[in-house]
C-alpha positions in Angstrom: 0.0 0.0 0.0 1.4 3.4 -1.0 0.2 6.8 0.1 1.4 10.1 -1.3 1.9 13.3 0.6 3.1 16.8 -0.3 5.5 18.5 2.2 5.8 22.2 3.3 8.1 23.8 5.8 6.0 26.9 6.3 3.1 25.3 8.1 2.5 22.4 10.6 0.9 19.6 8.6 -0.7 16.6 10.4 -1.0 13.7 7.9 -3.8 11.4 8.9 -4.2 7.9 7.4 -7.3 5.8 8.0 -6.7 2.1 7.0 -9.5 -0.4 6.8 -9.8 -4.1 6.1 -12.3 -6.9 5.9 -11.6 -10.5 6.9 -8.0 -9.9 7.9 -5.5 -8.4 10.4 -4.8 -4.7 10.8 -1.8 -3.5 12.8 -2.0 -1.5 16.0 1.5 -0.2 15.3 3.3 1.0 12.2 6.8 2.2 12.4 7.1 6.0 12.1 3.4 6.6 12.8 1.2 7.0 15.9 -2.2 5.5 16.4 -5.1 7.9 17.1 -8.2 5.7 17.1 -9.4 2.2 16.1 -12.4 0.0 15.8 -12.3 -3.8 15.4 -15.4 -6.0 14.7 -15.8 -9.7 14.8 -19.4 -9.9 13.6 -21.9 -7.5 12.1 -24.0 -7.0 15.2 -21.2 -6.6 17.6 -22.4 -4.0 20.2 -19.2 -2.0 20.7 -15.9 -1.4 18.9 -13.0 -3.5 20.2 -10.0 -1.2 20.9 -6.3 -1.7 21.7 -7.1 -1.6 25.4 -9.4 -4.7 24.9 -6.6 -6.8 23.3 -5.8 -10.0 25.3 -3.6 -11.8 22.8 -1.0 -10.1 20.7 1.5 -11.1 18.0 3.9 -8.2 17.4 1.9 -5.2 16.1 -1.3 -7.3 15.7 -4.0 -8.3 18.1 -5.2 -11.9 17.7 -8.0 -11.8 20.3 -10.1 -9.1 22.0 -12.4 -9.2 25.0 -14.9 -6.4 25.8 -17.9 -6.6 28.2 -17.7 -10.4 28.2 -17.6 -10.6 24.4 -14.5 -12.3 22.8 -13.5 -12.1 19.2 -10.7 -11.8 16.7 -11.7 -8.4 15.2 -11.2 -9.6 11.7 -14.7 -9.2 10.2 -14.2 -5.4 9.7 -11.6 -3.1 11.2 -10.4 0.5 10.8 -7.4 2.2 12.4 -6.4 5.9 12.2 -2.7 6.6 12.2 -1.0 10.0 12.0 2.4 11.7 11.7 3.7 15.3 11.5 5.1 15.9 8.0 8.7 17.0 7.9 10.8 18.6 5.2 12.8 15.4 4.7 9.9 13.0 4.6 9.4 11.1 1.3 6.7 12.1 -1.1 5.3 8.5 -0.9 4.9 6.2 2.1 4.8 2.5 1.6 3.2 0.3 4.3 3.4 -3.5 4.2 0.4 -5.4 5.6 0.5 -9.2 5.2 -2.4 -11.3 4.0 -4.5 -11.3 0.8 -7.8 -9.8 2.0 -9.0 -6.4 0.8 -7.4 -3.4 2.5 -8.1 0.2 1.7 -7.1 3.7 2.9 -8.2 7.3 3.0 -5.7 10.1 3.8 -6.1 13.7 4.7 -4.0 16.6 6.0 -4.9 19.2 8.7 -2.8 22.3 9.2 -2.1 24.3 12.3 -2.5 21.4 14.7 -1.4 21.2 18.4 2.0 19.4 18.0 2.0 18.2 21.6 -1.5 16.7 21.4 -2.8 16.6 17.9 -5.6 14.1 18.6 -8.3 15.1 21.1 -11.3 13.1 22.0 -12.4 10.1 20.0 -15.4 7.9 20.0 -16.4 4.8 18.0 -19.4 2.6 17.3 -19.8 -0.6 15.4 -23.5 -1.4 15.3 -25.8 1.7 15.3 -28.9 -0.4 14.1 -29.5 2.4 11.5 -29.8 2.1 7.7 -27.9 5.4 7.7 -24.8 5.8 9.7 -25.0 7.5 13.1 -21.6 8.9 14.2 -21.3 9.1 18.0 -21.0 12.5 19.8 -17.6 13.7 20.8 -16.3 16.8 22.7 -14.3 19.4 20.8 -13.3 23.0 21.1 -14.1 25.9 18.7 -11.8 25.8 15.6 -10.9 22.1 16.1 -11.5 19.8 13.2 -14.0 17.0 13.4 -13.3 13.9 11.3 -16.0 11.2 10.8 -14.6 8.0 9.4 -16.8 5.2 8.1 -15.8 1.8 6.7 -18.6 -0.3 5.3 -18.6 -4.1 4.7 -20.5 -3.8 1.4 -20.2 -1.8 -1.7 -21.8 1.7 -1.8 -22.1 4.8 -3.8 -21.4 8.3 -2.6 -25.2 9.0 -2.8 -25.9 6.1 -0.3 -24.2 7.9 2.6 -24.3 11.7 2.1 -22.4 14.0 4.5 -24.1 14.6 7.8 -25.5 18.1 8.3 -22.8 20.8 8.4 -20.0 18.4 7.2 -18.5 17.7 3.8 -17.1 14.7 2.1 -13.3 14.6 2.3 -12.7 11.1 1.0 -14.4 8.1 -0.7 -13.4 4.8 -2.0 -15.3 1.6 -3.0 -14.8 -1.8 -4.4 -17.0 -4.8 -5.1 -17.8 -5.6 -1.5 -16.6 -2.6 0.6 -16.6 1.1 0.8 -15.0 3.9 2.8 -16.1 7.5 3.6 -14.4 10.4 5.4 -16.5 13.4 6.4 -15.3 16.5 8.2 -15.9 20.0 9.4 -14.3 22.8 11.5 -16.1 23.2 14.8 -17.8 26.6 15.4 -18.2 26.3 19.2 -17.0 24.4 22.2 -18.9 21.3 23.4 -20.3 18.0 22.3 -20.8 17.6 18.6 -24.0 15.6 19.1 -24.9 12.4 17.1 -24.4 13.1 13.4 -26.3 11.0 10.8 -25.6 10.5 7.2 -28.1 11.4 4.5 -29.3 9.2 1.7 -30.8 5.7 1.8 -27.8 4.1 3.6 -27.3 0.4 3.5 -27.7 -2.8 5.5 -27.7 -2.2 9.2 -24.7 -2.9 11.3 -22.3 -3.4 8.4 -20.2 -0.4 9.3 -17.5 0.7 11.8 -17.4 4.4 12.6 -15.0 6.8 14.3 -15.6 10.4 15.5 -12.2 12.0 15.9 -11.3 15.6 17.0 -8.1 17.1 15.7 -6.8 19.7 18.1 -5.8 23.0 16.4 -2.9 25.1 17.8 
């Protein structure tokens, strides 16, 4: 997997990479990157995201088994992990990340400028079965001028029109294949406080086929 980035020395650029996968392992660590958020699913109707804190069996950067609220699973049905790094003048223009296995993997990348270098990622929240045909992103706290990112990976193919941006957000990234799709929505926050639940427009798709993350990027 290769991801392209453009460098600049005049501004602080935070490069965010959301990697998703079906039916396979996703790493919790990648050399040179930091993890900002994650959601692992073992089955469609899993009540809550499995996170790194719920891992009970590891193999290097990979979690082989999770346990949360009495539920145990391998997290391989559908997973998404957000990684980030501050771009530097000597960074390459293309990053290559090796992930073993032959199952489908996809990524969406974006850049946010003027971030808080000491703590670029603020509050995060994830959900894995919202029981909605549309996708309902969980509320998360942010400050005015922070950037809210809403990441959705979907275990079925979809068109852009199936999941339109929630109110006041815009589509930042989209990808699809024969049996999966990924969306990234975002907006600049205009006040302090909880963002509230944000729901996509359009007809949506089969219930509980998605994994969603609400992530606040702290601005300097």
